[in-house]
DRENDO-1510 file (C-alpha; in Angstrom, 1 decimal, always signed):
<recs>
REC; n; res; u; v; w
REC; 1; MET; +1.0; -161.3; -119.3 .
REC; 2; GLY; +2.9; -164.4; -118.0 .
REC; 3; LYS; +2.0; -167.8; -119.2 .
REC; 4; SER; +1.9; -169.4; -115.8 .
REC; 5; THR; -0.1; -166.5; -114.4 .
REC; 6; VAL; -2.8; -167.0; -117.0 .
REC; 7; ALA; -2.7; -170.8; -116.5 .
REC; 8; GLY; -3.4; -170.2; -112.8 .
REC; 9; ASP; -6.3; -167.9; -113.6 .
REC; 10; VAL; -7.8; -170.5; -116.0 .
REC; 11; ILE; -7.4; -173.2; -113.4 .
REC; 12; THR; -9.2; -171.0; -110.8 .
REC; 13; MET; -12.0; -170.3; -113.3 .
REC; 14; ALA; -12.5; -174.0; -114.0 .
REC; 15; GLU; -12.5; -175.0; -110.4 .
REC; 16; ASP; -15.0; -172.2; -109.6 .
REC; 17; ARG; -17.3; -173.9; -112.2 .
REC; 18; GLY; -16.9; -177.3; -110.4 .
REC; 19; TRP; -14.8; -178.9; -113.1 .
REC; 20; PRO; -12.2; -181.5; -112.2 .
REC; 21; VAL; -8.7; -180.1; -113.1 .
REC; 22; LEU; -5.5; -181.9; -113.6 .
REC; 23; PRO; -2.5; -179.6; -114.2 .
REC; 24; PHE; +1.2; -180.7; -114.6 .
REC; 25; ARG; +4.4; -179.4; -116.0 .
REC; 26; MET; +6.5; -181.0; -118.7 .
REC; 27; ASP; +9.7; -179.7; -117.2 .
REC; 28; GLU; +9.2; -182.2; -114.3 .
REC; 29; VAL; +9.3; -185.1; -116.8 .
REC; 30; GLU; +12.5; -187.0; -117.8 .
REC; 31; ALA; +13.8; -187.9; -121.3 .
REC; 32; ASP; +12.9; -191.6; -121.1 .
REC; 33; ASP; +9.2; -190.9; -120.3 .
REC; 34; ARG; +8.1; -191.3; -123.9 .
REC; 35; THR; +4.6; -192.7; -123.2 .
REC; 36; ALA; +1.6; -191.2; -121.5 .
REC; 37; LYS; +1.7; -193.9; -118.8 .
REC; 38; ALA; +5.4; -193.2; -118.2 .
REC; 39; VAL; +4.6; -189.5; -117.7 .
REC; 40; GLY; +1.9; -190.4; -115.3 .
REC; 41; ARG; +4.3; -192.6; -113.3 .
REC; 42; ARG; +6.8; -189.9; -113.2 .
REC; 43; LEU; +4.2; -187.5; -111.8 .
REC; 44; GLY; +3.2; -190.1; -109.2 .
REC; 45; LEU; -0.2; -190.9; -110.9 .
REC; 46; PRO; -1.6; -194.4; -111.2 .
REC; 47; SER; -2.0; -194.0; -115.0 .
REC; 48; SER; -1.8; -191.6; -117.9 .
REC; 49; PRO; -3.0; -188.0; -117.0 .
REC; 50; ALA; -5.4; -188.1; -119.9 .
REC; 51; THR; -6.9; -191.5; -118.8 .
REC; 52; LEU; -7.1; -190.3; -115.2 .
REC; 53; ILE; -8.9; -187.0; -115.9 .
REC; 54; ALA; -11.4; -188.7; -118.2 .
REC; 55; ARG; -12.2; -191.3; -115.6 .
REC; 56; VAL; -12.7; -188.7; -112.9 .
REC; 57; ALA; -14.9; -186.5; -115.1 .
REC; 58; ASP; -17.1; -189.4; -116.1 .
REC; 59; GLY; -18.6; -187.5; -119.0 .
REC; 60; ALA; -18.8; -184.1; -117.2 .
REC; 61; PRO; -16.7; -181.1; -118.2 .
REC; 62; ALA; -13.0; -181.2; -117.0 .
REC; 63; LEU; -9.7; -179.6; -117.7 .
REC; 64; LEU; -6.2; -181.0; -118.4 .
REC; 65; VAL; -3.4; -178.4; -118.2 .
REC; 66; VAL; +0.0; -179.1; -119.7 .
REC; 67; ASP; +2.4; -176.3; -118.7 .
REC; 68; GLN; +6.0; -175.8; -119.9 .
REC; 69; LEU; +5.3; -177.8; -123.1 .
REC; 70; ASP; +8.4; -176.0; -124.6 .
REC; 71; ALA; +10.5; -178.4; -122.5 .
REC; 72; ALA; +9.5; -181.0; -125.1 .
REC; 73; SER; +10.1; -178.7; -128.1 .
REC; 74; SER; +12.5; -179.8; -130.8 .
REC; 75; TYR; +13.6; -176.1; -131.1 .
REC; 76; SER; +14.8; -175.4; -127.5 .
REC; 77; GLY; +13.6; -178.2; -125.2 .
REC; 78; ARG; +15.8; -180.6; -123.3 .
REC; 79; ILE; +13.5; -183.6; -123.8 .
REC; 80; PRO; +12.1; -183.3; -127.4 .
REC; 81; ASP; +11.3; -187.0; -127.7 .
REC; 82; VAL; +8.8; -186.8; -124.8 .
REC; 83; PHE; +6.5; -185.0; -127.1 .
REC; 84; GLU; +5.4; -188.5; -128.2 .
REC; 85; ALA; +3.7; -188.8; -124.7 .
REC; 86; VAL; +1.8; -185.6; -125.3 .
REC; 87; ASP; +0.6; -187.0; -128.6 .
REC; 88; ASP; -0.6; -190.1; -126.8 .
REC; 89; MET; -2.7; -188.1; -124.4 .
REC; 90; LEU; -4.3; -185.9; -127.1 .
REC; 91; GLU; -5.1; -189.0; -129.1 .
REC; 92; ALA; -6.7; -190.7; -126.1 .
REC; 93; LEU; -8.8; -187.6; -125.4 .
REC; 94; THR; -10.4; -187.6; -128.9 .
REC; 95; ALA; -12.9; -190.0; -127.4 .
REC; 96; SER; -13.7; -187.6; -124.6 .
REC; 97; PRO; -14.9; -184.3; -126.1 .
REC; 98; ASN; -16.0; -183.2; -122.6 .
REC; 99; ILE; -12.3; -182.8; -121.6 .
REC; 100; LYS; -10.7; -179.4; -122.5 .
REC; 101; VAL; -6.9; -179.3; -122.8 .
REC; 102; VAL; -4.7; -176.2; -122.3 .
REC; 103; LEU; -1.2; -176.5; -123.7 .
REC; 104; ILE; +1.2; -173.8; -122.6 .
REC; 105; ALA; +4.4; -173.1; -124.6 .
REC; 106; ARG; +6.6; -170.2; -125.7 .
REC; 107; THR; +5.7; -168.4; -128.9 .
REC; 108; VAL; +9.1; -169.1; -130.4 .
REC; 109; ASP; +8.7; -172.9; -129.8 .
REC; 110; VAL; +5.2; -173.0; -131.3 .
REC; 111; GLU; +6.6; -171.2; -134.4 .
REC; 112; LYS; +9.9; -173.2; -134.7 .
REC; 113; ASP; +8.9; -176.7; -133.8 .
REC; 114; PRO; +6.9; -178.2; -136.8 .
REC; 115; ARG; +5.0; -180.5; -134.5 .
REC; 116; LEU; +3.7; -177.6; -132.3 .
REC; 117; THR; +3.1; -175.5; -135.4 .
REC; 118; SER; +1.0; -178.3; -136.9 .
REC; 119; LEU; -0.9; -178.8; -133.7 .
REC; 120; ALA; -1.7; -175.0; -133.3 .
REC; 121; GLY; -2.9; -174.9; -136.9 .
REC; 122; GLN; -5.7; -177.5; -136.5 .
REC; 123; GLU; -8.8; -175.3; -137.2 .
REC; 124; GLY; -12.0; -176.2; -135.5 .
REC; 125; THR; -10.4; -178.2; -132.7 .
REC; 126; VAL; -7.5; -176.0; -131.5 .
REC; 127; GLU; -7.6; -172.3; -130.7 .
REC; 128; ARG; -4.5; -170.3; -130.1 .
REC; 129; PHE; -4.2; -167.5; -127.5 .
REC; 130; PRO; -1.0; -165.5; -127.8 .
REC; 131; LEU; +0.0; -163.4; -124.8 .
REC; 132; GLY; +1.6; -160.0; -124.9 .
REC; 133; LEU; +2.8; -157.3; -122.5 .
REC; 134; LEU; +0.1; -155.4; -120.6 .
REC; 135; ASP; -0.2; -151.8; -121.7 .
REC; 136; ALA; -0.3; -149.0; -119.2 .
REC; 137; GLU; -4.1; -149.0; -119.1 .
REC; 138; ALA; -4.2; -152.7; -118.4 .
REC; 139; VAL; -1.8; -152.2; -115.5 .
REC; 140; ARG; -4.0; -149.4; -114.2 .
REC; 141; THR; -7.0; -151.7; -114.3 .
REC; 142; VAL; -5.2; -154.4; -112.3 .
REC; 143; LEU; -4.2; -151.9; -109.7 .
REC; 144; GLU; -7.6; -150.2; -109.5 .
REC; 145; ALA; -9.3; -153.6; -109.0 .
REC; 146; GLY; -6.8; -154.5; -106.2 .
REC; 147; GLY; -5.2; -157.2; -108.4 .
REC; 148; THR; -4.6; -160.8; -107.4 .
REC; 149; SER; -1.1; -161.4; -106.1 .
REC; 150; PRO; +0.1; -163.1; -109.3 .
REC; 151; GLN; -1.2; -160.2; -111.5 .
REC; 152; LEU; +0.3; -157.5; -109.3 .
REC; 153; GLU; +3.6; -159.3; -109.0 .
REC; 154; TRP; +3.8; -159.8; -112.8 .
REC; 155; CYS; +3.0; -156.1; -113.4 .
REC; 156; THR; +5.6; -155.0; -110.9 .
REC; 157; ASP; +8.3; -157.3; -112.3 .
REC; 158; HIS; +7.7; -156.2; -115.8 .
REC; 159; HIS; +6.7; -152.5; -115.4 .
REC; 160; PRO; +8.2; -151.4; -112.0 .
REC; 161; ALA; +8.6; -147.8; -113.0 .
REC; 162; ARG; +5.1; -147.6; -114.5 .
REC; 163; VAL; +3.4; -149.3; -111.5 .
REC; 164; THR; +5.2; -147.0; -109.1 .
REC; 165; GLU; +4.1; -144.0; -111.2 .
REC; 166; LEU; +0.4; -145.2; -111.0 .
REC; 167; VAL; +0.4; -145.9; -107.2 .
REC; 168; GLU; +2.4; -142.9; -106.1 .
REC; 169; PRO; -0.6; -140.4; -106.2 .
REC; 170; TYR; -2.3; -142.6; -103.6 .
REC; 171; TRP; +0.5; -142.5; -101.0 .
REC; 172; ASP; -1.5; -140.3; -98.7 .
REC; 173; ALA; -4.9; -141.6; -99.5 .
REC; 174; ASP; -7.4; -142.9; -96.9 .
REC; 175; GLY; -9.3; -146.1; -96.9 .
REC; 176; PRO; -8.2; -149.4; -98.5 .
REC; 177; TRP; -5.7; -147.8; -100.8 .
REC; 178; ARG; -3.4; -147.0; -97.8 .
REC; 179; GLN; -3.1; -150.6; -96.8 .
REC; 180; ARG; -3.0; -151.8; -100.4 .
REC; 181; LEU; -0.1; -149.5; -101.1 .
REC; 182; LEU; +1.8; -150.6; -98.0 .
REC; 183; ASP; +1.3; -154.2; -98.8 .
REC; 184; TRP; +2.6; -153.6; -102.3 .
REC; 185; VAL; +5.9; -151.9; -101.2 .
REC; 186; CYS; +6.5; -154.6; -98.6 .
REC; 187; LYS; +6.1; -157.4; -101.1 .
REC; 188; TRP; +7.7; -156.0; -104.1 .
REC; 189; PRO; +10.1; -153.1; -103.2 .
REC; 190; SER; +12.4; -151.8; -106.0 .
REC; 191; ALA; +14.7; -148.9; -106.8 .
REC; 192; PHE; +11.8; -147.2; -108.6 .
REC; 193; SER; +9.7; -147.2; -105.4 .
REC; 194; ALA; +12.5; -146.2; -103.1 .
REC; 195; ASP; +11.4; -142.5; -102.9 .
REC; 196; LEU; +7.9; -143.6; -102.2 .
REC; 197; ILE; +9.1; -145.9; -99.4 .
REC; 198; ARG; +11.2; -143.1; -98.0 .
REC; 199; ARG; +8.0; -140.9; -97.7 .
REC; 200; LEU; +6.2; -143.8; -95.9 .
REC; 201; ILE; +9.2; -144.1; -93.5 .
REC; 202; ASP; +9.1; -140.4; -92.8 .
REC; 203; ARG; +5.3; -140.6; -92.2 .
REC; 204; GLY; +5.9; -143.3; -89.6 .
REC; 205; ASP; +4.4; -146.3; -91.3 .
REC; 206; PHE; +7.4; -148.4; -90.3 .
REC; 207; ASP; +7.8; -147.1; -86.8 .
REC; 208; ASP; +8.8; -150.1; -84.6 .
REC; 209; GLY; +6.9; -152.4; -87.0 .
REC; 210; HIS; +3.7; -151.2; -85.3 .
REC; 211; ALA; +0.9; -149.1; -86.6 .
REC; 212; GLY; +2.2; -145.6; -87.2 .
REC; 213; PRO; +0.1; -142.4; -87.8 .
REC; 214; SER; -1.5; -144.1; -90.9 .
REC; 215; GLY; -2.9; -146.8; -88.7 .
REC; 216; VAL; -1.5; -149.6; -90.9 .
REC; 217; GLY; +2.1; -150.3; -89.8 .
REC; 218; ALA; +4.7; -152.5; -91.6 .
REC; 219; GLY; +8.0; -154.2; -90.9 .
REC; 220; PHE; +10.9; -152.3; -92.3 .
REC; 221; TRP; +13.3; -155.1; -92.1 .
REC; 222; HIS; +11.2; -157.2; -94.4 .
REC; 223; VAL; +11.4; -154.5; -97.0 .
REC; 224; PHE; +15.2; -154.1; -96.4 .
REC; 225; GLU; +15.8; -157.8; -96.8 .
REC; 226; GLN; +14.0; -158.0; -100.1 .
REC; 227; LEU; +15.5; -154.8; -101.5 .
REC; 228; ALA; +19.1; -155.7; -100.4 .
REC; 229; GLU; +19.1; -158.8; -102.5 .
REC; 230; LYS; +18.7; -156.8; -105.8 .
REC; 231; GLU; +19.2; -153.1; -105.1 .
REC; 232; GLY; +21.8; -152.8; -102.2 .
REC; 233; ALA; +22.4; -149.1; -102.7 .
REC; 234; SER; +18.7; -148.3; -102.5 .
REC; 235; ALA; +18.4; -150.5; -99.4 .
REC; 236; ILE; +21.2; -148.7; -97.6 .
REC; 237; CYS; +19.6; -145.3; -98.5 .
REC; 238; LEU; +16.3; -146.4; -97.0 .
REC; 239; LEU; +18.1; -147.8; -94.0 .
REC; 240; GLY; +19.6; -144.4; -93.4 .
REC; 241; ALA; +16.1; -142.8; -93.5 .
REC; 242; PHE; +14.7; -145.5; -91.1 .
REC; 243; LEU; +17.6; -145.1; -88.6 .
REC; 244; THR; +17.4; -141.3; -88.8 .
REC; 245; ARG; +13.6; -141.4; -88.2 .
REC; 246; GLY; +14.2; -143.6; -85.1 .
REC; 247; PHE; +16.8; -141.2; -83.7 .
REC; 248; GLN; +14.6; -138.2; -84.3 .
REC; 249; ARG; +11.7; -139.9; -82.4 .
REC; 250; ALA; +14.1; -140.7; -79.5 .
REC; 251; VAL; +15.3; -137.1; -79.3 .
REC; 252; ALA; +11.7; -135.9; -79.3 .
REC; 253; ALA; +10.9; -138.2; -76.4 .
REC; 254; GLY; +13.9; -136.9; -74.4 .
REC; 255; HIS; +16.4; -139.7; -75.2 .
REC; 256; SER; +19.8; -139.5; -76.7 .
REC; 257; ASP; +20.2; -143.1; -77.8 .
REC; 258; PRO; +17.4; -144.6; -79.9 .
REC; 259; PHE; +18.6; -148.2; -79.2 .
REC; 260; ASP; +18.4; -147.8; -75.4 .
REC; 261; SER; +15.1; -146.0; -75.7 .
REC; 262; GLY; +13.5; -148.7; -77.7 .
REC; 263; HIS; +12.8; -146.5; -80.7 .
REC; 264; LEU; +15.2; -148.7; -82.7 .
REC; 265; PRO; +15.0; -152.2; -81.1 .
REC; 266; MET; +17.9; -154.3; -82.3 .
REC; 267; THR; +19.2; -157.8; -81.5 .
REC; 268; VAL; +23.0; -158.2; -81.5 .
REC; 269; GLY; +24.1; -160.9; -83.9 .
REC; 270; SER; +20.7; -161.1; -85.6 .
REC; 271; PRO; +20.3; -162.1; -89.3 .
REC; 272; ALA; +19.3; -158.5; -90.0 .
REC; 273; GLY; +22.6; -157.2; -88.6 .
REC; 274; THR; +24.6; -159.6; -90.8 .
REC; 275; LEU; +22.6; -158.6; -93.9 .
REC; 276; VAL; +23.2; -154.9; -93.1 .
REC; 277; SER; +27.0; -155.5; -92.8 .
REC; 278; GLU; +27.0; -157.4; -96.1 .
REC; 279; THR; +24.9; -154.8; -97.9 .
REC; 280; ALA; +27.0; -151.9; -96.5 .
REC; 281; ALA; +30.2; -153.6; -97.8 .
REC; 282; ALA; +28.7; -153.8; -101.3 .
REC; 283; ALA; +27.6; -150.2; -101.2 .
REC; 284; PRO; +30.3; -148.3; -99.3 .
REC; 285; GLY; +29.5; -144.9; -100.9 .
REC; 286; GLU; +25.9; -145.0; -99.9 .
REC; 287; THR; +26.8; -146.3; -96.5 .
REC; 288; LEU; +29.0; -143.3; -95.8 .
REC; 289; ASP; +26.5; -140.8; -97.2 .
REC; 290; HIS; +23.4; -142.2; -95.4 .
REC; 291; ILE; +24.6; -144.3; -92.4 .
REC; 292; LEU; +27.6; -142.4; -91.2 .
REC; 293; PRO; +25.7; -139.2; -90.4 .
REC; 294; PHE; +23.4; -141.2; -88.2 .
REC; 295; VAL; +26.3; -142.9; -86.4 .
REC; 296; ILE; +27.9; -139.5; -85.8 .
REC; 297; ALA; +24.7; -137.9; -84.6 .
REC; 298; VAL; +23.9; -140.7; -82.1 .
REC; 299; ALA; +27.5; -140.8; -80.8 .
REC; 300; GLU; +27.6; -137.0; -80.3 .
REC; 301; ALA; +24.2; -136.9; -78.6 .
REC; 302; SER; +25.0; -140.0; -76.5 .
REC; 303; HIS; +28.4; -138.6; -75.4 .
REC; 304; ALA; +26.8; -135.2; -74.6 .
REC; 305; ALA; +24.2; -136.8; -72.4 .
REC; 306; HIS; +26.8; -138.9; -70.7 .
REC; 307; ALA; +28.9; -135.8; -69.9 .
REC; 308; GLU; +26.0; -133.7; -68.7 .
REC; 309; ARG; +23.9; -136.1; -66.8 .
REC; 310; GLY; +26.2; -139.1; -66.1 .
REC; 311; THR; +24.1; -141.5; -68.2 .
REC; 312; PRO; +25.4; -145.0; -68.8 .
REC; 313; SER; +28.4; -145.5; -71.2 .
REC; 314; PRO; +27.8; -143.5; -74.3 .
REC; 315; ARG; +27.4; -145.3; -77.6 .
REC; 316; TRP; +30.2; -145.0; -80.2 .
REC; 317; SER; +31.7; -142.3; -78.1 .
REC; 318; TRP; +34.8; -140.2; -78.1 .
REC; 319; PRO; +37.2; -140.3; -76.4 .
REC; 320; PRO; +37.8; -144.0; -76.7 .
REC; 321; SER; +36.6; -146.4; -74.0 .
REC; 322; PRO; +37.1; -150.1; -73.5 .
REC; 323; PHE; +33.8; -150.5; -75.4 .
REC; 324; ASN; +34.7; -148.1; -78.2 .
REC; 325; PRO; +38.4; -148.5; -79.0 .
REC; 326; ASP; +40.5; -145.9; -80.9 .
REC; 327; LEU; +41.2; -146.6; -84.6 .
REC; 328; ASP; +44.8; -147.0; -83.5 .
REC; 329; GLU; +43.8; -150.2; -81.7 .
REC; 330; VAL; +42.3; -151.7; -84.9 .
REC; 331; PRO; +44.8; -153.9; -86.8 .
REC; 332; VAL; +46.2; -152.0; -89.7 .
REC; 333; ASP; +45.6; -155.0; -91.9 .
REC; 334; VAL; +42.0; -153.9; -92.1 .
REC; 335; HIS; +43.1; -151.5; -94.8 .
REC; 336; ASP; +44.2; -154.4; -97.0 .
REC; 337; ALA; +40.8; -154.5; -98.8 .
REC; 338; ARG; +39.2; -152.5; -101.6 .
REC; 339; THR; +36.1; -151.8; -99.5 .
REC; 340; THR; +38.1; -150.3; -96.7 .
REC; 341; GLN; +40.1; -148.2; -99.2 .
REC; 342; THR; +36.8; -146.8; -100.6 .
REC; 343; LEU; +35.5; -146.0; -97.2 .
REC; 344; LEU; +38.7; -144.4; -96.1 .
REC; 345; THR; +38.9; -142.3; -99.3 .
REC; 346; ARG; +35.3; -141.0; -98.9 .
REC; 347; ALA; +36.0; -140.3; -95.2 .
REC; 348; LEU; +39.1; -138.3; -96.1 .
REC; 349; LEU; +37.2; -136.3; -98.7 .
REC; 350; HIS; +34.5; -135.6; -96.1 .
REC; 351; ASP; +37.0; -134.6; -93.3 .
REC; 352; THR; +40.6; -134.8; -94.3 .
REC; 353; LYS; +42.0; -133.5; -91.1 .
REC; 354; ARG; +40.1; -135.9; -88.9 .
REC; 355; PHE; +41.1; -139.1; -90.8 .
REC; 356; ALA; +44.6; -138.1; -91.9 .
REC; 357; ALA; +46.3; -140.0; -89.0 .
REC; 358; GLU; +44.6; -143.2; -90.1 .
REC; 359; LEU; +45.8; -142.7; -93.7 .
REC; 360; ILE; +49.3; -142.2; -92.4 .
REC; 361; ARG; +49.1; -145.4; -90.4 .
REC; 362; ALA; +47.9; -147.3; -93.4 .
REC; 363; LEU; +50.6; -145.8; -95.7 .
REC; 364; GLU; +53.2; -147.0; -93.3 .
REC; 365; GLY; +51.6; -150.4; -92.8 .
REC; 366; PRO; +52.1; -153.8; -94.5 .
REC; 367; GLU; +52.4; -153.9; -98.3 .
REC; 368; GLY; +48.7; -154.7; -99.0 .
REC; 369; ALA; +47.4; -152.0; -96.7 .
REC; 370; ALA; +50.0; -149.5; -97.9 .
REC; 371; ARG; +49.1; -150.1; -101.6 .
REC; 372; HIS; +45.4; -149.4; -100.9 .
REC; 373; ALA; +46.2; -146.4; -98.8 .
REC; 374; GLY; +48.4; -145.1; -101.6 .
REC; 375; ALA; +45.4; -145.1; -103.8 .
REC; 376; ALA; +43.5; -143.0; -101.3 .
REC; 377; TRP; +46.5; -140.6; -101.0 .
REC; 378; SER; +46.5; -140.3; -104.8 .
REC; 379; VAL; +42.8; -139.2; -104.8 .
REC; 380; LEU; +43.6; -136.4; -102.3 .
REC; 381; ALA; +46.7; -135.4; -104.4 .
REC; 382; MET; +44.7; -135.2; -107.7 .
REC; 383; GLN; +42.0; -133.1; -106.0 .
REC; 384; GLY; +44.5; -130.8; -104.3 .
REC; 385; ARG; +43.3; -131.9; -100.8 .
REC; 386; LEU; +46.6; -132.9; -99.2 .
REC; 387; ILE; +47.2; -131.2; -95.9 .
REC; 388; PRO; +50.6; -130.5; -94.3 .
REC; 389; CYS; +50.8; -133.6; -92.2 .
REC; 390; LEU; +50.5; -135.9; -95.3 .
REC; 391; PRO; +53.4; -136.6; -97.7 .
REC; 392; PRO; +53.3; -133.9; -100.3 .
REC; 393; GLU; +54.9; -136.0; -103.1 .
REC; 394; PRO; +55.1; -139.7; -104.1 .
REC; 395; ASP; +58.8; -139.7; -103.0 .
REC; 396; GLY; +57.5; -139.7; -99.4 .
REC; 397; LEU; +55.6; -142.9; -99.8 .
REC; 398; THR; +56.8; -146.5; -99.6 .
REC; 399; PRO; +57.1; -148.5; -102.9 .
REC; 400; ALA; +53.9; -150.3; -102.2 .
REC; 401; ALA; +52.1; -147.0; -101.5 .
REC; 402; ARG; +53.5; -145.5; -104.6 .
REC; 403; GLN; +52.3; -148.4; -106.7 .
REC; 404; GLY; +48.8; -147.9; -105.3 .
REC; 405; ALA; +49.0; -144.2; -106.0 .
REC; 406; ALA; +50.2; -144.9; -109.6 .
REC; 407; GLU; +47.4; -147.4; -110.2 .
REC; 408; MET; +44.8; -144.9; -109.0 .
REC; 409; ALA; +46.3; -142.0; -111.1 .
REC; 410; ALA; +46.4; -144.2; -114.2 .
REC; 411; THR; +42.6; -144.6; -114.0 .
REC; 412; ASP; +42.2; -140.8; -114.4 .
REC; 413; PRO; +45.3; -139.7; -116.3 .
REC; 414; ALA; +43.7; -136.3; -117.2 .
REC; 415; HIS; +43.8; -135.3; -113.5 .
REC; 416; GLY; +46.7; -137.6; -112.5 .
REC; 417; ALA; +49.2; -136.4; -115.2 .
REC; 418; GLN; +51.4; -134.5; -112.8 .
REC; 419; LEU; +51.8; -137.6; -110.5 .
REC; 420; LEU; +52.2; -139.9; -113.4 .
REC; 421; ARG; +55.1; -137.9; -115.1 .
REC; 422; GLY; +57.2; -138.4; -112.0 .
REC; 423; MET; +56.2; -142.1; -111.6 .
REC; 424; PHE; +57.3; -142.9; -115.1 .
REC; 425; ARG; +60.9; -142.4; -113.7 .
REC; 426; ASP; +60.3; -144.2; -110.4 .
REC; 427; GLY; +63.0; -146.5; -109.2 .
REC; 428; ASP; +60.6; -149.3; -108.6 .
REC; 429; ALA; +59.6; -151.3; -111.7 .
REC; 430; ALA; +56.1; -152.1; -110.3 .
REC; 431; VAL; +55.4; -148.4; -109.9 .
REC; 432; ARG; +56.6; -147.7; -113.5 .
REC; 433; ARG; +54.4; -150.4; -114.9 .
REC; 434; ALA; +51.3; -149.1; -113.0 .
REC; 435; ALA; +51.9; -145.6; -114.2 .
REC; 436; ALA; +52.5; -146.7; -117.8 .
REC; 437; ARG; +48.9; -148.1; -118.0 .
REC; 438; SER; +47.7; -144.5; -118.3 .
REC; 439; ILE; +49.2; -144.3; -121.8 .
REC; 440; ARG; +46.4; -146.6; -123.1 .
REC; 441; ALA; +44.0; -143.7; -122.6 .
REC; 442; VAL; +45.9; -140.9; -124.4 .
REC; 443; ALA; +43.4; -140.9; -127.3 .
REC; 444; SER; +40.7; -139.7; -124.9 .
REC; 445; MET; +42.8; -137.0; -123.1 .
REC; 446; PRO; +42.8; -133.3; -123.9 .
REC; 447; PRO; +45.6; -132.7; -126.5 .
REC; 448; GLY; +47.9; -130.7; -124.1 .
REC; 449; VAL; +47.7; -133.3; -121.3 .
REC; 450; ALA; +48.3; -136.1; -123.8 .
REC; 451; ASN; +51.3; -134.4; -125.3 .
REC; 452; ASP; +53.0; -133.8; -121.9 .
REC; 453; LEU; +52.2; -137.3; -120.7 .
REC; 454; ILE; +53.6; -138.9; -123.9 .
REC; 455; VAL; +56.8; -136.8; -123.8 .
REC; 456; SER; +57.4; -137.8; -120.1 .
REC; 457; PHE; +56.7; -141.4; -120.8 .
REC; 458; LEU; +59.0; -141.5; -123.9 .
REC; 459; GLU; +61.8; -139.9; -121.9 .
REC; 460; THR; +61.6; -142.8; -119.6 .
REC; 461; VAL; +61.4; -145.3; -122.5 .
REC; 462; LEU; +64.4; -143.7; -124.3 .
REC; 463; ARG; +66.4; -143.7; -121.1 .
REC; 464; LEU; +65.8; -147.4; -120.6 .
REC; 465; TYR; +66.6; -147.9; -124.3 .
REC; 466; ARG; +70.0; -146.3; -123.9 .
REC; 467; GLN; +70.9; -148.0; -120.6 .
REC; 468; GLY; +69.3; -151.4; -121.1 .
REC; 469; ASP; +70.4; -154.7; -122.6 .
REC; 470; LEU; +69.3; -156.1; -125.9 .
REC; 471; ALA; +66.0; -157.5; -124.5 .
REC; 472; THR; +65.1; -154.2; -122.8 .
REC; 473; ARG; +65.9; -152.2; -125.9 .
REC; 474; ALA; +63.7; -154.5; -128.0 .
REC; 475; GLN; +60.8; -153.9; -125.6 .
REC; 476; CYS; +61.3; -150.2; -125.8 .
REC; 477; LEU; +61.2; -150.2; -129.6 .
REC; 478; ASP; +58.0; -152.3; -129.4 .
REC; 479; ILE; +56.4; -149.7; -127.1 .
REC; 480; ILE; +57.3; -146.9; -129.5 .
REC; 481; ASP; +55.9; -148.9; -132.5 .
REC; 482; ASP; +52.6; -149.4; -130.6 .
REC; 483; LEU; +52.4; -145.6; -130.0 .
REC; 484; TYR; +52.9; -145.0; -133.7 .
REC; 485; ARG; +50.2; -147.4; -134.6 .
REC; 486; VAL; +47.6; -145.6; -132.4 .
REC; 487; ASP; +48.9; -142.2; -133.7 .
REC; 488; ALA; +49.6; -141.0; -130.2 .
REC; 489; ARG; +49.7; -137.2; -129.9 .
REC; 490; GLY; +53.1; -135.7; -129.2 .
REC; 491; LEU; +55.1; -138.7; -130.4 .
REC; 492; ASN; +56.9; -137.0; -133.2 .
REC; 493; ALA; +57.9; -134.0; -131.0 .
REC; 494; ALA; +59.2; -136.4; -128.3 .
REC; 495; LEU; +61.4; -138.3; -130.8 .
REC; 496; SER; +62.6; -135.2; -132.7 .
REC; 497; GLY; +65.9; -135.1; -130.9 .
REC; 498; GLU; +66.6; -138.8; -131.4 .
REC; 499; ARG; +68.7; -140.3; -134.1 .
</recs>
């Protein structure tokens, strides 16, 4: 249980009894506030907190709460000398036994700071209350009771998987549990509750932000915004479910475009749109898997409706229109980014024929775009997915594209060995260096692959040794020495013909 959460509960209990309560935090105090009066002035009070609460109580029960006392700890605090001010307050309150004082600090500071250790050990006047983690049964009790927001937030922060497990059986319950569950997922969504939220989306609880079949309703974009900050991939997956739900509802109502029909109301340039773009860029794989199918479905349905009934301009339609330009009209520089490379690679793996022309355009583009496109080409080559219109070998690529291909193959040398063997001998030094990085992983490769790769690599090294100047020959010998030190497989066989 969190210290501040418990402090809040104690304050509430005291106030319910009619006690005057004065809480403050030591982390709001500065290093030169070494007296009780100085602390009071820092907090905007007319005098010492202890003097003030005693005066207000006038002999009746009252409570002084000092939170974040570890800020004044000699073990980890930033203002250890200010503990003198706390001593002043405690000394002043010895004359006011009606005033109860709650001091809140971390366990490690109580045990490591001799002053706090001595204070906590005063039998008869001081009682210590260590706080630990709630067990599963305690979490269940909080949930069954409805839980105050601080309690439920703490449980979710510290036991998200367990809280989700406990609330999941109630997802289709009637009565207050339905609203309680929806309130919970809206306030504290997590990757653990993503499947549960997906079911609520499919049930209609997030339809248009109004009451769905459950009669409770909720705002999906609020959930998305919170989840996108910490679990972007989960947020994108749920967005795909939400968009698909809107499209299905539109189709059921006889519409082809959920945006025009109002089933997915959106505002162009809205903060939500910006957040979607940023989250999609951070989770390109999930975007392709969960958002692209929705985009394709809406575009196809919208185009079909336009062709059959002459409806207004179709959304995201093919063939290109002034509102939906062809990819050829997009500057090729867009491919000079790792995110675009990832998106293009996944698109090519999904439908190589459809996106091959865009790959060719990028391969022939500026150096940065070609290098990223070469990496996408390399993935297709390693997976045997190259089609006739694409270059069948690295020789058909530009130097920048070959470098990108070598960099990608070097990340998976077990599958990229065939490409790498040729790239060791490439005429471009940058390509050779990129391919050579694969040798660092020979120890983890299957023996046969490692032997072949080392032999090919050493053939290149020995060729450079024979043809190079003194500096080049010294570098070649250093490389061979390094391979000996790691006991690279195949090294002896590769050098057996050398003298």
